[in-house]
N, C-alpha and C positions, 0 to 999 in steps of 0.2 A: 722223241718222247718215249718214256717207258710204258709198258703195258699195265693197265689198271682196270678196275671195275668200270663198267659203263657209267658215264655221267660224272666220274671223278676227275678233276683236273690233275695234271702231273707236271713235275719238273720245273726247269728254269723259267723264270718270268711269271710264274704263278705265285701269288702271295701265299706264304706259309699257312695263314689262317684258312685258306681254301683247301689245303691238303690235310689239315688236321681234322680227324673225325670229331663229331660232337660228343659230349659226355654221354655215358651209358644212361638209358632211361631210368633205371632204378638206382642211380648213383646217390651218394650222400653229400654231394657238393664238393667233393675232392676229386680232381682230375688225376687219374693214375696212368703213369707212363712206365713201361719196361723197355730198357735198352738191351738189345739181344745181339750177341755174336756167337762164335763157335764155342770157346771154352770158358768165357767169362773171366779172363785174366788180363786182357789187353784192351781191346777197343770198347767193349760195353762198360767196363768200370770207368774208363777214361771219360766216356760220354756221360755216364751217371754223375760222376763227381763234378765235371764241368757244368752240366745242366743244373745241378743243385746250386752251384755257386751263382750262376746267372739268374736263376729264379729268386734266390735270396736277394741279390742286388736289385731285382725288379720289384721286390715286395710281394712276390707270388708264392713264396715257399710254404705258406700255411694253406694254400689252395691247391697245390700240386704235389703229389707223392711220386718220387722217382726211385726206381731200383733197377737192377740188371740181372741177367741170367744168360746161360749158354745153352745152345741146342745139343751139345755133347756133354757127357758126364766125365770125360777123360781128365778134366782138371778139377773136378769137384773137391772142395775143401781147401784148395790152394789159395795163397794170397795173390794180390795184384802182381803181375809180371814186373821184374825190376826196371825194364825200359819204360813202362808206363809210370811207375813210381817216380823215376827221375824226371820225366817230362812234367808230371803234375807238380813236383817240388820246384822245378825251374819256373813254373808259372804261378807259384805262390799258393798252390792248393795243397792242403794237407793230404797225406796218404792215409786213407781210412783203414780201419781194421776189417777189410773186405775178405770174404772167403767165397770162392767160386761156387756156383750152384747151377743145377740143371733146371731149365725151363720145363715145367710140367705142362703137358698138352692142355689140360683143363683150364690152365690160367688164361687162355685166350678169352674167356668170358669175364674175367675180372678187371682187365685193363681197358682204359679208354683209348690208349694209343700204344701200339707195339712198334718200337723203333728199331728196324732191322739195319745192321751195319753193311750188309751186302745183299745182292739179289738172291744168292743161295739161301740165306737166312729168311729172306722175304718169302720165298717159295715154301719153305718148311713151315713157317708160321701161318701162311695162308692155307696150307693143307690142314694144319691143326684146327684152324678156325672153321673150315668146312666140315670137318669131322665132328666138331662140338657145337655146331649150330650158331657160331659167332660170325659177325660180319667181316669178311676178309679184307675189306677196305680199311679196317682199323690198323692194318699193317702198312707202315710207311717206310720207305727207304730213306735213311737219314740224308744222303746226298741230294735227294730230290728237294729238300728244304732249302738248299743253298741258293740264294737269289742270283748269284753269279753263274750258276749252272755248272759247277764243277762235276766231276765224275760222280755218278750215283753210288757206286760201290766204294767203301772205305776198305782198302786192302789190309790183310792181316800182317801186322809188323812182327809177329812172334819170330824170334831167332835172328832178327836183323839189328843193325846198330841203331843207336839212339836217334840219329837224324831221320830214320824212317818213322820212328814214334813221333817225332816233331811234325813230320808230314801228315800223320794221322790227326794230330792236334789241329793242324792248319786246315784240314778238311772238316773236322767236327765243329770248330769254333764258329764259322759263319752260318753253318746249318742250324746249330743249336741257338745261336743268337736270333736267327729268323724265327725259330720255333717259339722262343720266349716272347718275341714281339707279336707273334700271331695268336698266342694263347688268350689274351684278354677278350678277343672276339668270341672265342669258344666258351669262355667261362662266364660271359655275360648272360 
């Protein structure tokens, strides 16, 4: 089991609804999710687009806002990486007019859920949360949502062949499907 805040369940075998933080107290009825990776050109945009598609199919798109950002500004302004674009197209999802952006530290107070692609991102986001008085348990490792208990970290496919991007898709899909299945309990 991965290390979490006391009292928070973690990882495989735990229903996604129990891992998802409740909506922020001062919320407007829209649950806000930010998918976060390093440069916001590979993993987090893939997660964002896949999650939006699943929310749309589940009839939850009007109740959940999803976007993405990176913890590094080195890719800021760049489009989705070609390997991610090709995987999305193979799975019938349109490649959006995405431009990479930096996750601003203060944003930790505006999202109900910060979905980290790997444990390094989780540590950075939890540090931001602590600095800004936000609840660090709002940061969840995407792999921990996978009911089959795959690896918690989604490795960075940047610079690798398309089959590695397909592996990322294969890790994200069950985790995000579980997230969508668990959301109604949090939105009620």
